[in-house]
Structures are given as C-alpha cells and as structure tokens.
N, C-alpha and C positions, 0 to 999 in steps of 0.2 A: 779768430775766427777763421776757419777753412772755407772753402768754396761750396757754401751752403745756401739752401734758399730758405728764409725764416717768414714766417706769416706771424703776424701780432695783431691780436683783434683786443678789442675791449670798448666798452662804452665812452661816451664823451666824458673828457677829463679823467680818465682812468690811469693814463700814464704812458699809454702805448707809444706814443711819439718820442718822449723821453727816453723810453727804453730803447726803441730804433735807433735814435740818435747816440745813445750810449753805446750800443752794438756796433755801428758804424764807425764810431771813434777807435773802440777797441779793436778792429780789424787790422788797424794800423797802415791801412791802405788810404789812397786818396778818395774822397768820397763825391760821388755824384748824387744830388738830391734832386729827385723829380717829384714836382708839386703839381698836383691835379687841381687845386682849388681856384676857383674864380671869385674875385672880390665884388661881389655886386651890391654890396649894402655895407653899413658903417661897422655893423657888428662883424661881418666877416673880414673887413678890412683890418679891425683891429685883431682878429684871430692870426690872420696871415703876417700881421706886424709882429706880433708875439713870436711867432715860429721863426721869422727871420732874424730876429734879435737875439734869439737862441742859438742859431746855428752858427759855426765857425766861419768866418769870412773868407778862409781858403777853401771852403767848399764849392764845388761847381753846382749851380743851381739850373735846373731846365725846367721851365713851366711849360706843361703839356696836359691841357684838360680833356684831351679826347684821345688822341692816337698813341697809347701807351704801348703797343707792340712795336712801332715806328721808333719811338724814344728807347725802349730796350735794345733794339737793332742796332741803333746808332750809337749808344753810350756803353752797354755791358762789355767788360773785358775781364780777363783773368786778373788783371793787374789794378783794378778799381772796385769799389764798394759802391753798389748802386742802391739806394733807399727810394722807395716810391710812397709818398704819403699824400693823400688817402684814396684807396681804392672806393670808397663808398661815396666820396665827393665825384669821383670819376663815374661812377654808375649814375649818379643823380644827372651829370652834365649830359651822358648819352641819354637817359630816359626824358630829359626835356628836349634835347635836338629835335629840329623839325623832321627830321627823317625817322619813323618807326623803327626801320630796320637796321640803323646804326650801332643800336646796343648789341643785338646779337653778332653782328659783323665785328664788330671791335672786341668784345668778349671772346668770340672765338680766336681771332687772330693774335691777341695777347696770350691765351693760353697755349697757342701753337709756338709762338715763340718763346714762350717761358720754359717750356719743354727741352728747347734747343740751347738755350743761356748758359754760358759758363760764366764763373767769378761769383763772388758773395751777393746775394742780394736780399733786401730787407723789405718786406710789403707791409704796409699798415693800413688797418681796415676796421670799420667801426661794428661791432657786434650789435644788430639790431633786431634780432630775433628771440629775445629771452623775456617778453613781456607780452601783452595783449595783441591781439591782430587788430590793425589800424581799421577804422572805418571806413576811409576814403579808398577808391580803386587804385589811384596812383601811389598813395602809402603802401597799400596791399603788393603792388607790383615791385615797388622798390624792395620790400623786404624779401620779397620770392628772388628778386633778382642777385640782391646780395647774399641771401642764403644759398642759392645755388652756386655764386662765384666763389663762395668761401669753403664749401665742399670740395669744387674742382682744385682749388689752391691747395687745401690740405693734402690732397692725393700727390700731388708733384712736389710739395716742400718736404725739407728734410726736419724742419721743425716748425712747430705751432706753439704761439704762446698765447695764454689768455692773460690780460692784466685787468686786476681789481684793485681798486683803491691805491695804486702804484705798486702793486704787488704781483710779479710775473709767476703765472701757473703753466707750467710746461705740459702741455697736451700730448705733443709726441717730439721725440728727438731728446737730444742731451740736455742736461740741466744746463742752466745759466751760471 
C-alpha cells in the first residue's frame, strides 16, 4: 500500500472493518488504530470486544470519540498506517454532544487536517443513506451529516470502496 487515503463504506456487518484491517496489515507498516466507539451498553461493549479480539496485539490503539483532527495530527506519519474506525460512530458522538456547534467544528477541523496528512490512512464508515428517509429529526440529521461527510471525504480520498456482503466494490481508485 502506498501513501494513500482510503475510505471504506458499507452497511452494518458488511465486512468493512475486516477489509480495513486486512489493508492495514498488508501495508507492512506499524498500525495505529483510532477507535471512536463509546461502549455505553452491553450490545456495544460486545461489538467493541469483538473488534479488540480481532486486532493484532502489536497494533497501537488510540480511543478518541470526538477529536479526530487532533488524533490525526498526533499520530499520522509516513512510516505508520493509520486506521480510523468508525466515522459514523464519531458523527453520532458529536450529534449527541451538549454543544450543538461541536459537530461542525470537529468535521471542519478533521477535513482540514485530512487534506494535509501524509502516510497511509484508512477510514471506515457506515453508509446509511441507501434506504428510506428516517422519521425522527435526529435520525434524519444523522443521515444528512454522514452523507455530507462521506461526499467530502470521497473528494480527498485516493480510493473509495463500498463493501457489500463482505465483497469490496471499488468506486474510486485502484482495484484491491
């Protein structure tokens, strides 16, 4: 893997995290895994535990639920592969933050830093906008924010991959 920015999108349990982990391993570089999840209930704790169990022990793990721009600035280098999982969980964390302006501030800061970062970067996010429009205001805002973020990321990423049923479909960039 060269110094590329790869965005991996897919539905829940589509295989996007496994693909990201495979690409990170294939980079041959040390990996820093930035996890955005917060385990607020038993089901989410089980999901986090499954991800932890699958990751190699030698990977550096950084838990950062809000300040991804800061985490990128601190950890991105030419000699490390950075894997961020998951941007829609990050978006959720920002949407429920007490400061309603926080999401715009963090998204802007992240996109700004992303444009300047060097070294391989793999971004994982749930594609949420392929079904019906949700009924609730918060759910619609979540889909809108995720959709805008994905469009912005697709512009600056060298590669965009959609995973469906564990199969990667390259939308932009070189085949896997």
